[in-house]
Structure formats: C-alpha cells, structure tokens
C-alpha positions as CSV (number, residue, x, y, z in Angstrom):
1,M,-0.2,0.1,0.1
2,L,2.8,2.6,0.6
3,L,4.0,1.6,-2.8
4,G,0.3,2.4,-4.1
5,L,0.7,5.6,-2.3
6,F,3.7,6.8,-3.6
7,T,2.9,6.2,-7.1
8,C,-0.4,8.4,-6.5
9,F,1.7,11.0,-5.1
10,Y,4.3,10.9,-7.8
11,F,1.4,11.0,-10.5
12,L,0.4,14.1,-9.0
13,F,3.6,15.8,-8.7
14,L,4.5,14.5,-12.3
15,S,1.4,16.4,-13.6
16,S,2.8,19.7,-12.9
17,Y,5.7,19.2,-14.9
18,L,4.0,18.2,-18.5
19,G,5.2,20.3,-21.1
20,G,7.6,21.9,-18.7
21,E,11.3,22.1,-18.8
22,I,11.8,22.7,-15.2
23,K,14.5,21.0,-13.5
24,Q,14.7,20.9,-9.7
25,I,18.7,19.7,-8.2
26,L,18.8,19.1,-4.7
27,T,22.5,18.5,-3.4
28,L,23.7,17.7,-0.2
29,N,27.5,18.4,0.4
30,I,29.3,15.4,2.4
31,M,33.0,16.5,2.3
32,S,34.8,19.6,0.8
33,C,38.1,21.1,0.8
34,S,39.3,24.4,0.1
35,G,40.9,23.1,-3.3
36,G,37.8,23.3,-4.9
37,W,37.1,19.6,-4.6
38,E,34.0,18.2,-3.0
39,L,32.0,14.7,-2.3
40,S,28.2,15.6,-2.8
41,Y,25.1,13.5,-3.2
42,S,22.6,15.3,-5.9
43,L,19.1,14.3,-6.9
44,I,17.6,15.2,-10.0
45,F,13.9,16.3,-10.0
46,D,12.7,16.6,-14.0
47,W,10.0,14.9,-16.0
48,V,12.7,12.0,-17.1
49,G,13.4,11.1,-13.3
50,L,10.0,11.7,-12.3
51,S,8.3,9.8,-15.0
52,A,10.6,6.9,-14.7
53,S,10.0,6.8,-10.8
54,T,6.1,6.7,-11.2
55,M,6.8,3.6,-13.8
56,V,8.9,1.8,-11.6
57,C,6.4,2.2,-8.4
58,L,3.5,1.6,-10.3
59,I,5.2,-1.9,-11.6
60,S,6.8,-2.4,-8.1
61,F,3.0,-2.1,-6.6
62,C,1.9,-4.8,-8.7
63,V,4.4,-7.1,-8.1
64,F,4.5,-6.9,-4.7
65,S,0.5,-7.5,-4.5
66,F,1.5,-10.7,-6.7
67,A,4.4,-11.9,-4.6
68,K,2.0,-11.4,-1.3
69,N,0.1,-14.3,-2.6
70,Y,2.4,-16.3,-4.5
71,M,5.5,-16.3,-1.8
72,S,2.7,-16.7,0.7
73,E,4.0,-20.2,1.8
74,D,7.5,-19.4,1.6
75,Q,9.1,-19.7,5.3
76,N,11.4,-16.7,4.4
77,Y,8.6,-14.6,3.0
78,Y,9.2,-11.4,5.0
79,R,13.0,-11.7,4.2
80,F,12.1,-12.0,0.6
81,G,10.1,-8.9,1.1
82,W,12.7,-6.5,2.4
83,V,15.5,-7.5,-0.1
84,L,13.0,-7.3,-3.0
85,L,12.2,-3.5,-1.5
86,S,16.0,-2.7,-1.3
87,F,16.1,-3.6,-5.1
88,V,13.5,-1.5,-6.1
89,V,14.6,1.4,-3.7
90,S,18.1,1.0,-5.5
91,M,16.3,1.6,-8.6
92,L,14.7,4.7,-7.5
93,M,17.8,6.1,-6.0
94,L,19.9,5.3,-9.4
95,I,17.3,7.1,-11.7
96,M,16.9,10.2,-9.3
97,S,20.8,10.7,-8.7
98,G,22.8,13.4,-10.1
99,S,26.3,13.1,-8.6
100,L,28.8,10.5,-9.0
101,F,28.5,9.5,-5.2
102,A,24.6,9.1,-5.7
103,I,24.8,6.9,-9.1
104,L,27.3,4.6,-7.2
105,I,24.9,3.8,-4.5
106,G,22.2,3.1,-6.8
107,W,24.3,1.2,-9.1
108,D,25.8,-1.3,-6.8
109,G,22.7,-1.1,-4.9
110,L,21.0,-2.8,-7.5
111,G,24.0,-5.4,-8.3
112,I,24.3,-6.4,-4.7
113,S,20.3,-6.8,-4.4
114,S,19.7,-8.5,-7.6
115,F,22.4,-11.3,-6.1
116,A,20.8,-11.9,-3.1
117,L,17.3,-12.3,-5.4
118,I,18.7,-14.7,-8.0
119,I,20.5,-17.0,-5.2
120,Y,17.4,-16.8,-2.9
121,Y,16.5,-20.7,-3.6
122,Q,20.0,-21.7,-2.9
123,N,20.8,-24.6,-5.0
124,K,23.7,-25.1,-7.7
125,V,21.7,-23.4,-10.6
126,S,20.7,-20.3,-8.5
127,L,24.3,-20.3,-7.2
128,E,25.8,-20.6,-10.5
129,S,23.3,-18.4,-12.0
130,G,24.0,-15.4,-9.3
131,F,27.7,-15.5,-9.5
132,L,27.5,-15.0,-13.5
133,T,25.2,-11.9,-13.0
134,L,27.0,-11.0,-10.2
135,M,30.4,-11.0,-12.5
136,S,28.9,-9.6,-15.2
137,N,27.8,-6.6,-13.3
138,R,31.1,-5.9,-11.9
139,I,32.4,-5.4,-15.4
140,G,30.3,-2.6,-15.8
141,D,31.2,-1.5,-12.3
142,I,34.7,-1.4,-13.4
143,F,33.9,0.9,-16.3
144,L,31.8,3.3,-14.3
145,I,34.2,3.7,-11.5
146,M,37.0,4.4,-14.1
147,S,35.1,6.9,-15.4
148,F,35.0,8.8,-12.1
149,G,38.8,9.7,-12.6
150,F,37.7,12.0,-15.2
151,M,34.9,13.5,-13.5
152,V,36.5,14.5,-10.1
153,G,35.3,18.1,-9.3
154,A,32.2,17.8,-11.5
155,S,29.1,18.6,-9.3
156,N,26.6,17.2,-11.6
157,I,26.9,14.5,-14.2
158,F,23.8,14.8,-16.5
159,Y,23.7,18.5,-16.8
160,G,26.5,20.7,-18.2
161,I,28.3,17.9,-20.1
162,S,29.3,19.3,-23.3
163,S,32.7,19.5,-24.0
164,M,34.8,17.5,-26.4
165,E,37.1,16.5,-23.2
166,F,34.3,14.5,-21.8
167,Y,33.8,11.8,-24.7
168,P,36.3,9.0,-22.9
169,I,33.7,9.4,-20.1
170,L,30.9,8.8,-22.7
171,V,32.6,5.6,-23.7
172,L,32.8,4.5,-20.4
173,Y,29.2,5.2,-19.7
174,I,28.2,3.2,-22.9
175,L,30.2,0.1,-21.8
176,A,28.8,0.0,-18.7
177,G,25.2,0.6,-19.9
178,M,25.7,-2.3,-22.2
179,T,26.9,-4.5,-19.1
180,K,23.8,-3.6,-17.2
181,S,21.5,-3.7,-20.2
182,A,22.9,-7.2,-21.2
183,Q,23.9,-6.1,-24.8
184,Y,25.9,-8.5,-26.7
185,P,28.6,-9.7,-25.9
186,F,27.3,-9.2,-22.4
187,S,23.9,-11.1,-22.8
188,A,24.9,-14.3,-21.2
189,W,23.5,-13.2,-17.5
190,L,20.2,-12.3,-18.6
191,P,18.4,-15.8,-19.3
192,A,20.5,-17.1,-16.3
193,A,19.0,-14.6,-13.9
194,M,15.7,-16.8,-14.5
195,A,17.0,-18.7,-11.6
196,A,15.0,-16.3,-9.2
197,P,11.3,-16.5,-8.2
198,T,8.9,-15.2,-10.6
199,P,7.9,-12.1,-8.8
200,V,11.8,-11.1,-8.8
201,S,11.8,-12.0,-13.0
202,A,9.3,-9.8,-13.4
203,L,10.8,-6.8,-11.6
204,V,14.4,-7.6,-13.2
205,H,13.2,-8.0,-16.8
206,S,10.5,-5.0,-16.8
207,S,11.6,-1.8,-15.1
208,T,14.7,-2.4,-12.9
209,L,17.8,-4.0,-13.5
210,V,18.0,-4.4,-16.9
211,T,16.8,-1.1,-18.2
212,A,19.2,0.6,-15.9
213,G,21.8,0.6,-18.5
214,V,19.7,2.2,-21.1
215,Y,18.3,5.0,-18.5
216,L,22.0,5.6,-18.0
217,I,22.8,6.2,-21.9
218,V,19.4,8.1,-22.0
219,R,20.4,10.3,-19.5
220,I,23.9,10.8,-21.0
221,N,22.3,11.6,-24.7
222,L,20.3,14.3,-23.4
223,S,23.1,16.0,-22.2
224,M,25.9,15.5,-24.5
225,T,25.5,15.2,-28.3
226,F,26.6,11.8,-29.5
227,T,29.2,11.7,-32.8
228,Q,28.0,9.8,-35.4
229,E,30.7,7.0,-34.6
230,F,28.9,6.5,-31.4
231,L,25.8,6.4,-33.2
232,S,26.5,3.8,-35.5
233,S,28.1,1.5,-32.7
234,L,25.0,1.9,-31.3
235,L,22.9,0.9,-34.3
236,L,25.0,-2.5,-35.0
237,M,25.0,-3.3,-31.1
238,G,21.1,-3.0,-30.7
239,S,20.3,-4.5,-34.1
240,V,22.4,-7.5,-33.2
241,T,21.4,-7.9,-29.5
242,C,18.0,-8.1,-30.9
243,L,18.3,-10.5,-33.7
244,L,20.4,-13.1,-31.2
245,G,17.6,-12.8,-28.8
246,G,14.6,-13.6,-31.2
247,L,17.0,-16.3,-32.8
248,C,17.6,-17.9,-29.4
249,A,13.9,-17.8,-28.4
250,M,13.0,-19.4,-31.6
251,V,14.4,-22.8,-30.0
252,E,13.8,-22.6,-26.4
253,N,11.6,-24.5,-24.5
254,D,11.8,-23.2,-21.1
255,L,8.6,-20.5,-20.8
256,K,10.8,-18.2,-18.5
257,K,13.9,-18.0,-20.4
258,L,11.8,-17.6,-23.6
259,I,10.3,-14.3,-21.7
260,A,13.8,-13.4,-21.0
261,L,15.1,-13.8,-24.4
262,S,12.4,-11.6,-25.8
263,T,13.5,-9.0,-23.3
264,L,16.9,-8.9,-24.6
265,S,15.3,-8.6,-27.9
266,Q,13.3,-5.5,-26.8
267,L,16.6,-4.1,-25.0
268,G,18.3,-4.0,-28.4
269,I,15.4,-2.4,-30.0
270,M,15.9,0.5,-27.5
271,M,19.8,0.4,-27.8
272,Y,18.8,1.2,-31.6
273,S,16.6,3.8,-31.0
274,L,19.4,5.5,-29.2
275,G,21.8,5.0,-32.2
276,L,18.9,6.7,-34.0
277,N,19.9,9.7,-32.0
278,M,16.2,9.6,-30.5
279,P,16.5,9.3,-26.6
280,Y,13.2,10.1,-26.2
281,L,11.8,7.5,-28.5
282,A,14.0,5.2,-26.7
283,L,12.3,6.1,-23.1
284,F,9.1,5.8,-24.5
285,H,9.6,2.1,-25.6
286,L,11.3,1.6,-22.5
287,Y,7.8,2.6,-20.5
288,S,5.7,0.7,-22.8
289,H,7.8,-2.8,-22.8
290,A,8.3,-2.3,-18.7
291,F,4.4,-3.0,-18.4
292,F,3.7,-5.7,-20.8
293,K,6.7,-7.3,-19.7
294,A,5.7,-7.4,-16.3
295,L,2.3,-8.5,-17.0
296,L,4.0,-11.4,-19.4
297,F,6.3,-12.6,-16.1
298,L,3.3,-12.6,-14.1
299,V,1.0,-14.8,-16.4
300,A,3.8,-17.1,-16.7
301,G,4.1,-17.3,-12.7
302,L,0.4,-18.5,-12.5
303,I,1.0,-21.3,-15.2
304,L,4.0,-22.5,-13.1
305,L,1.6,-22.3,-10.0
306,S,-1.1,-24.2,-11.9
307,S,1.1,-26.9,-13.7
308,Y,3.1,-27.4,-10.0
309,G,6.3,-25.8,-11.3
310,V,6.2,-27.1,-15.0
311,Q,7.9,-24.8,-17.5
312,D,8.9,-26.9,-20.5
313,L,6.5,-25.9,-23.3
314,R,6.9,-29.3,-24.6
315,L,4.8,-30.5,-21.6
316,L,2.4,-27.1,-21.3
317,G,0.5,-28.0,-24.5
318,S,-2.5,-25.9,-24.3
319,A,-2.4,-25.2,-20.9
320,L,-3.9,-22.2,-21.1
321,T,-7.3,-23.5,-22.7
322,N,-8.8,-24.2,-19.3
323,M,-7.6,-20.9,-18.1
324,P,-9.5,-18.1,-20.4
325,L,-9.3,-15.1,-18.6
326,L,-5.1,-15.8,-17.6
327,F,-4.8,-16.7,-21.5
328,V,-6.4,-13.0,-22.6
329,F,-3.9,-11.3,-20.3
330,F,-1.3,-13.8,-22.1
331,N,-2.2,-12.9,-25.5
332,I,-2.6,-9.0,-24.7
333,S,1.1,-9.1,-23.5
334,N,2.3,-11.0,-26.6
335,L,0.4,-8.9,-29.2
336,C,2.1,-5.8,-27.4
337,L,5.8,-7.7,-27.8
338,I,5.1,-8.1,-31.6
339,A,4.1,-4.1,-31.7
340,A,0.2,-5.3,-32.7
341,P,-1.9,-2.1,-34.2
342,F,-3.4,-0.1,-30.9
343,M,-1.2,-1.8,-28.4
344,S,1.3,0.4,-26.6
345,S,4.4,-1.0,-28.1
346,F,2.9,-0.4,-31.6
347,Y,3.2,3.7,-31.1
348,S,7.2,3.3,-30.3
349,K,8.4,0.3,-32.2
350,H,6.9,1.4,-35.5
351,M,8.0,4.7,-35.1
352,I,11.3,3.6,-34.7
353,L,11.1,1.4,-37.9
354,E,9.5,4.4,-39.8
355,I,12.6,6.7,-38.4
356,S,15.1,4.2,-39.5
357,V,13.5,3.8,-43.0
358,S,13.3,7.8,-43.4
359,S,16.7,8.8,-42.0
360,N,20.1,7.9,-43.5
361,T,21.4,5.4,-41.6
362,N,23.2,2.3,-41.5
363,S,21.5,-0.2,-44.0
364,F,23.3,-3.2,-42.5
365,S,21.8,-2.5,-39.3
366,F,18.5,-1.4,-40.3
367,F,18.2,-4.7,-42.2
368,I,19.4,-6.8,-39.2
369,M,16.6,-4.9,-37.2
370,L,13.9,-6.1,-39.8
371,L,14.8,-9.4,-39.5
372,A,14.7,-9.3,-36.0
373,T,11.4,-7.9,-36.1
374,L,10.2,-11.0,-38.5
375,V,11.9,-13.3,-35.5
376,T,10.0,-11.6,-32.8
377,S,6.7,-12.7,-34.6
378,I,8.1,-16.2,-35.2
379,Y,8.6,-17.1,-31.7
380,V,5.7,-14.9,-30.3
381,F,3.2,-17.1,-32.4
382,R,5.2,-20.1,-31.6
383,S,4.5,-19.7,-27.8
384,I,0.8,-18.6,-28.2
385,L,0.3,-21.9,-30.7
386,I,1.9,-24.0,-27.8
387,L,0.1,-22.6,-24.7
388,G,-3.5,-22.5,-26.6
389,W,-3.6,-24.5,-29.6
390,V,-2.0,-27.7,-30.1
391,K,-3.1,-30.9,-28.7
392,S,-3.0,-31.4,-24.6
393,L,-0.5,-33.9,-23.2
394,G,-2.7,-34.3,-20.3
395,I,-0.9,-32.5,-17.8
396,I,-2.4,-32.1,-14.3
397,L,-3.5,-28.5,-13.9
398,S,-4.6,-26.8,-10.5
399,H,-7.9,-24.9,-11.6
400,K,-8.1,-23.2,-7.9
401,T,-6.5,-19.7,-8.7
402,P,-7.5,-17.1,-6.3
403,L,-9.1,-14.1,-8.1
404,S,-6.5,-11.7,-5.8
405,F,-3.8,-13.0,-8.3
406,Y,-5.9,-11.2,-11.2
407,W,-6.1,-7.4,-10.1
408,P,-2.5,-7.0,-10.7
409,L,-2.9,-8.3,-14.2
410,C,-5.6,-6.0,-14.7
411,I,-3.5,-2.8,-13.9
412,L,-0.9,-4.1,-16.1
413,A,-3.0,-4.9,-18.9
414,M,-4.8,-1.8,-19.1
415,M,-1.3,0.3,-19.0
416,G,-0.3,-2.2,-21.9
417,I,-3.0,-0.9,-23.8
418,S,-3.5,2.5,-23.3
419,L,-0.1,3.9,-22.7
420,G,0.9,4.1,-26.0
421,P,-1.6,6.7,-26.8
422,L,-1.3,8.5,-24.0
423,L,2.6,9.2,-24.1
424,R,2.3,9.6,-28.0
425,Y,-0.4,12.7,-27.5
426,S,1.3,13.8,-24.5
427,S,4.3,16.4,-24.4
428,L,6.2,13.6,-22.8
429,S,6.8,11.8,-26.2
430,L,8.4,14.7,-28.0
431,L,8.5,12.6,-30.9
432,E,8.7,13.1,-34.9
433,H,6.1,12.2,-37.5
434,T,7.4,10.7,-40.5
435,T,5.7,9.8,-43.9
436,L,6.9,6.7,-45.1
437,P,6.6,5.2,-49.4
438,Y,3.6,2.8,-49.9
439,F,6.1,-0.3,-50.4
440,W,7.7,0.4,-46.5
441,T,4.5,1.2,-45.0
442,I,3.0,-2.2,-46.5
443,V,6.1,-4.2,-45.6
444,L,6.3,-2.9,-42.1
445,S,2.6,-3.4,-41.5
446,L,2.6,-7.0,-43.0
447,M,5.6,-8.3,-40.5
448,P,3.5,-9.6,-37.9
449,L,1.4,-11.8,-40.6
450,L,4.3,-12.7,-42.2
451,G,5.5,-14.4,-39.1
452,L,2.3,-16.3,-38.2
453,F,2.6,-17.5,-41.9
454,I,6.1,-18.7,-41.2
455,T,4.8,-20.3,-37.9
456,M,2.1,-22.0,-39.2
457,N,4.2,-23.7,-41.7
458,L,7.0,-24.8,-39.4
459,K,7.3,-28.6,-39.2
460,G,8.3,-28.5,-35.8
461,P,10.9,-26.9,-33.2
462,K,14.5,-28.1,-33.8
463,N,17.0,-27.7,-31.0
464,S,20.1,-26.0,-31.8
465,T,23.1,-26.2,-29.4
466,T,24.4,-23.0,-31.0
467,L,21.1,-20.9,-30.4
468,S,20.6,-22.5,-27.0
469,N,23.8,-21.5,-25.9
470,L,23.6,-17.8,-27.0
471,L,26.3,-18.5,-29.7
472,Y,28.4,-20.1,-27.0
473,L,28.1,-16.8,-24.7
474,W,26.9,-18.9,-22.2
475,P,29.9,-21.5,-21.8
476,V,32.2,-19.1,-22.4
477,S,30.5,-16.6,-19.8
478,Y,30.3,-19.1,-16.9
479,N,33.7,-20.7,-17.4
480,F,35.2,-17.3,-17.2
481,K,36.5,-17.7,-13.8
482,Y,38.5,-20.5,-14.6
483,Y,40.6,-18.2,-16.9
484,L,41.5,-15.7,-14.3
485,T,42.7,-18.3,-11.8
486,S,46.2,-17.7,-12.4
487,I,46.0,-14.1,-12.4
488,S,44.0,-14.3,-9.5
489,A,46.9,-16.1,-7.7
490,Y,49.6,-13.4,-8.4
491,I,47.0,-10.7,-7.4
492,L,46.6,-12.2,-3.9
493,L,50.2,-12.7,-3.2
494,L,50.4,-8.9,-4.2
495,D,47.8,-8.1,-1.4
496,K,49.6,-10.4,1.2
497,G,53.2,-10.8,0.5
498,W,54.1,-7.5,2.1
499,M,52.1,-8.8,5.4
500,E,53.2,-12.6,5.1
501,P,57.3,-13.6,5.3
502,Q,56.4,-16.9,3.5
503,G,55.1,-14.6,0.5
504,S,56.8,-14.6,-2.7
505,L,57.5,-10.8,-2.4
506,V,59.4,-11.0,0.6
507,M,62.0,-13.2,2.5
508,K,61.6,-15.1,5.7
509,S,64.1,-13.4,7.2
510,S,63.0,-10.0,6.6
511,I,62.9,-7.8,9.7
512,L,60.0,-5.5,8.5
513,S,57.8,-8.2,7.5
514,S,58.3,-10.1,10.6
515,M,57.3,-7.1,12.7
516,L,54.1,-6.4,10.6
517,E,53.0,-10.0,11.0
518,K,53.4,-10.2,14.8
519,S,51.9,-6.5,15.4
520,Y,49.0,-6.9,12.8
521,N,47.8,-10.4,12.4
522,W,44.7,-11.1,13.5
523,P,44.0,-12.6,16.3
524,N,47.5,-11.5,17.4
525,L,46.9,-7.6,17.0
526,N,48.4,-5.7,20.1
527,S,46.4,-3.2,21.5
528,F,49.0,-0.9,21.9
529,T,50.3,-1.3,18.4
530,F,46.5,-0.5,17.1
531,S,45.9,2.4,18.7
532,S,49.3,4.2,17.9
533,S,49.0,3.5,14.4
534,I,45.2,5.0,14.8
535,T,46.8,8.1,16.6
536,S,49.8,8.7,14.2
537,L,46.8,8.2,11.3
538,S,44.8,10.7,12.7
539,I,47.4,13.4,12.9
540,I,48.8,13.0,9.6
541,M,45.0,13.3,8.1
542,Y,44.9,16.4,10.5
543,I,47.8,17.7,9.0
544,W,46.8,17.1,5.5
545,F,43.7,19.0,5.8
546,L,45.5,21.9,7.3
547,N,47.1,22.5,4.1
548,F,44.3,22.9,2.1
C-alpha cells in the first residue's frame, strides 16, 4: 500500500511538469576542501526522472501485490519482501541520481540486491546464475568507476556536459550501460537470472535492472551530443542484440527463458533507438515495454503455479485453454510484444522502424533489425500456438487460482493497452512524425502476418546447441572464472605478500615483514600497536586537511 500511495503522489507531482522544462536539483555536500574538490550527493527532479520513478513504483506495486499471494507459503517470506524492497529503492536512487556518489550507490545497490534475489532458492543452479550475474555486472562497475577519474570535481553528471574532453567518459558510460542492459557480448547473464522467483523476474526484466543501462545512456544522451561513430556503434550493437535474442527464443523450450530472451530482443530495440539519436523514443519504448513484460512474467508465474512448477513448453500443450482469463492476459502481452496495432508498443516500435527507413542510417543495421522484427513474430506466435492451440499432453493442472492474483494483471494489461496513445499525444513523447513510401508502409505492417504464416508452416521446433547457448556466450561466460585463476593467484600474492614472511615478494628473514606479521595479524593484534597506528593516522590526516 505504501508503494501505491507513493505512486499516486508521483502521478500528482508529475502532472505539474507536463509540458515544462523545470529541473530541480537537490544537492547535499558530504565533504569539501578549500581547493575546490567536493563530494556531494545530488538528486535530480525533472520529468524524465519523475516519469521513470512513477513507472517503477506502479509496476513494483503490482508485483508486490502479486508476490503477497505467490510467496505466501515461503518460510522466508518477510526476508524476501525486504530484499525486494531494497532492490526497488536502489533503482529509484539510480533514477534520481545526479552526482557520482549517488549513481554509485544506486548502481551497486542494484547489483548486490539482485545477487541476493537470484540466489534466493540456494541451489546449485541459483548460485551459478547469481555469480554469473554478479560478475557480469562487476565489469560494468569497473567501467563506471574508471569514469570517475575524469569527473573529479564535477558537481553534476547529467547537466552541463558538452565539451569534447568528456568523450572518454561517454565511452566508459556506454560500456557500463552495455553490461547492465545485457547487450552483446554481455548477454549471457540475462537468461541465467531466471533462477530467481517469478516476482523477481518480473521486476528485473521489466523496469529495474536491465533497463538501468538504457536509462543511464538516455540520461547522458540528453546532456551530451553523440558523434556519428557512437551512433553507428549503438545501431549495430542494438540490432545484433535484438536478432540474437529472437533467434535463441525460436528454439527455447523453457517458458521463463523464452520471455527473458524476448526481453533481450526488446533491449536491443531500445539501444537501436539511441543509435538513431532518439533518446525520448527509447524512453517511450522502455515505458511501454516495462508494463507488458511485467504482465507476461506474472502470467508465466500463474502458469507455473497451476502446473506445479512445470515450465517446459513441450509439456504445457494447451495449458491455457482451461484458464481463459489468463489466456486473455497472455495474448495481450504477446500482441504488445509484436507491436500489434493499437497496443502500447505499436506507437514506439513502429516509430523506430519508420525513422530508420526515412533517415540516413546504416543499411546493414536496419536490415538486421528488420529480420529481428520478423523473428520476434515467429517465436511469439509459436508460444501462443503451443500454450493455446496444440493437442494437450494431459498434464495435471490446478484450477483453483484465487481472484486476488488477477487484479495486478488487470492494471498492467490496462497500461499495456492505453500507455501508447497517452504518451504519444502528451508532451512526454517529444517524438517526430514521419511519412513513409507506400512500399515500406506495407512491409512494416505485414511483418507480424508474415511471422504468423511462417510459424503455421513450421514442421516442428528443432533444437540448436549454438542458439541454445547464445552463440556459445553461456559456456564462455560461465567458464570465465577459470581463465582468471592464474591472474588471481598473483593478485593474492600482491595483496598479502607484504604482510606474510612466507610470501614470494619478501624473504623469510625480512625484519620488517616479521614485525608487521606479529603486530597486525589478527587475532594476535597488539592493542598498543593498533591504538598508536590510529593516532598516527589521525595526526597525518589532520595535517593534510590543514594544508588545504
């Protein structure tokens, strides 16, 4: 209920910003020196941050309401709720952040809380998936921390950045955003995150973790002009990621992984929109995707609940025929996924393709995106046919689903249908209107029907080891820790060698190392040595501050 009230207040506060360019920056100075250097915590209140926060709060409210019933029999239910709440709060802190310190807190908070949620079930698969997600996000953290060296002394990172000297920061931020939004070649952790409970998957793949990288690049793009080289790189990266997710979803038999791969495909579309230099359009598609993807995951959660945990599509034939209301929600979310007319994503995805046709963009990236659009229609219609139209395999289903599960789905379905027209005709969209030749209008309009025709004529799903492994990204990413074993051994010696006489960096007869070992090795720590060291350090720090 607190999230629901917070959402209502955000809607009221957001209404005062519609059509305006008002920006409020709240800055809290944590530490400053006379030389001009300062450490501050800044929050930005503008329509971009407020709209994104409203979206996160509304989806979180629906997911928490769903999880209240879905996880009610779990013995660690309250711990799950608190960790999930910290995950949402970290995303809100990242959205409203305006300083280096603020963005680092939100960014690392997302990584730590997502790791705790993915390993929630504490089995081997969960641990492997959690560590893969954690290590992939650590790479993004490295790029983010490297960018801090270029931004020391800057009070705000999203306004006033326009000089050519900040382009190294742009490269590092784009690389950090690639890891967080699972762009190729950092895509392996996204399907692996399906080891988490279904409410966590609904949040991770809709409005929080995977969209954090896209949101960061949108923020940077609104304050810095991208060069043509950066735009071309984003176009290629987005189109390849979209095609990769679609091709792997065509042969995927796990229901939750199929939805995760569709998320990967949609993230590629958002990055492709950024490559078109259309950050508002990318934000528009991010909002519409968040609602129907959360709806799709909650529907998948109810299917798993009704089938007693079965999520293999080969065993779920016609599972939705006995649940007509759930079948309606499933069709709504899938129609949004293929950008069917009058759905929310139709107004954003078709606008992206129309701008690609009418603008002077990379033709290679455009045709890859066009092929990815066709592939999206194929795997969407494949899942609809399997769950609703093929011959039932006689799997045991539970028909006693409480009605309290359905009202969060109703809210998300309403937003999935009505959000597109609302954003298109409001001042939030800030979109361009294009006019296409008749040929391209027919091609873009018939793409879903062509995908349906191909799906109906497929002889059957064929397994592909290459596509099932994300073009071998999964085994490479999973075995990445073995590549660093020798390097880690040398790093361990570098860290401990000066403390231990047995280390390879010092000799056993070293007097200094022996003294350090006797004085500082726990639990043989001498209280006098410890107190004298703290006193000496305090005196040095005091003298250092006096010099400023």
